[in-house]
N, C-alpha and C positions, 0 to 999 in steps of 0.2 A: 504493500500501499506506498502511494507517495503520502512524502508529510510537506506539503505545502507552508513554509512558515510555521509550523505547530497546527495547521486550524482541520488537518484532514484525519488525524490521529485517531484511532479505535477508541479511547477514551475519553473524545473533545464532546462536550455538552452540543453543540451541532450538529453532529456526525449525520442526522436525518436529514438536515437541510440539504448537506452535500449528496445523501443517496439519493434523494428527492430530484437534485440537478442533473443526476446520472438518468433517471426517467423522465426527465423532461416538466418537472414539475417546480416552483417555488411553495416551500413548506414552509411554514412561521410556526411557532407557537402561540395557541389560543387558552386562554385563561377559561376554565371548567365552569368557572363563578360567574364573573363579569363580563365574562364575552370578548377580552379585550385581545387583539393581537399583540406580537411582540417579537422580535429578533434584534439580536440575537438572543439565544435561549437561555433564559433565567428561573432559579429553584422555585422563587416567589415572586407574583405578580405585585408591579411596583404600582397598579393601581387601586386593587381592594386586597392584599396580602395574602391570598387564597396560596394554597401551593398545590393545587392541582390543574394541572394542563394537559392539553394532548397538540400532535403535528397536524397541522390542516394544509390543505391547498390555498392557494392566495391569486390575486391578478397577476399577469404578467406584463401588463402596460403599466405607465406612470410616464413623469416627468423630470427633465434633470435638474436638479435644484442647485448644483454645482460640480466643476470639473478642476483637475489639475491632468498634465501632463510629467512623467517622472524621464529625465534626459542624464537621471545619475544613479546606480545601482544601488542602493540601501539594502537590498537583500540580495546574498549571494546565489538564491532560486530564479529570483528573476530578472537577473542581470542580462543574460540572454535575448529578453524582450525589448529592452530600450530601444527608440523608447517608447512608451505605453501611455496611456492613459486611464486614469481612473475617475469613474462617477459616482457622485451621490443621486441617486433615484430615489424619488416619492414614488411609492405604487400608487396604482388607483385607490388600494384600501388603507394607504396610511402610512404603511410600514414604507422604512428605509433603508436603504440596502447602497453599499457600497460597491462597487464592480466595475469591471473592464469594461472596452470599447469590443463588440464583439469583431473578432478577426473576419479581413476582409472590408472592416467599414473603413471608411478615410478616414484618418487621422487628423480633419481639420476643424477648424475651430468650431466649438459645440455652441448653441445659446442658451441659456439660461432659457428653462420651462420647454426647451426641445420635448415630441412627444416619442418615447420610447417602447421597445418591445424586447420582453426576454429572449435569449436563445440560450442553448445547455450545450455545453461544449465537455465531450467526457474525457474524465482524467484516466479511469483504469476502468475494469470491468464492473465496480461498485458505485464510484464518484466521480460526480459533474461539477463541472462550475458554472454560474448565473453570472452572463455578460450581457449587457445591453446595444442594441441596434438602432439606427432613426427610427421611427415611423410612420413611413410615405405614404400620404394619400393619395388617391388619382385628384388629378386639376379639374376644378368645373371648367365648364366651357360657357 
């Protein structure tokens, strides 16, 4: 199993999220008491204090809140990917995710508010990554 900066270790509390990405779904925790969605995973709900939760699929579309482009390798595992873009995306459900721009997506300026959709990149036979690409709408005539 790959260890991407320690995020995908078998004992990581967010492992279900990475497994969901391999299956083509964005999985997040949902509090069984107040129904609040959350990511990353937490033992206790920040809204109501309940320790009862389940993993559920959530939206795969959202909008870019912020982004940055890395030109320097701060992590050995990512040096071969330089330069790469990291997005902060707010999904339609309200969940915020940090993720990379999808492979093959033009790495040009990204406007804040750009509509995006999740794409899923396999890491191995069990795990995947959620990445995002611009959502292109047909032009009206």
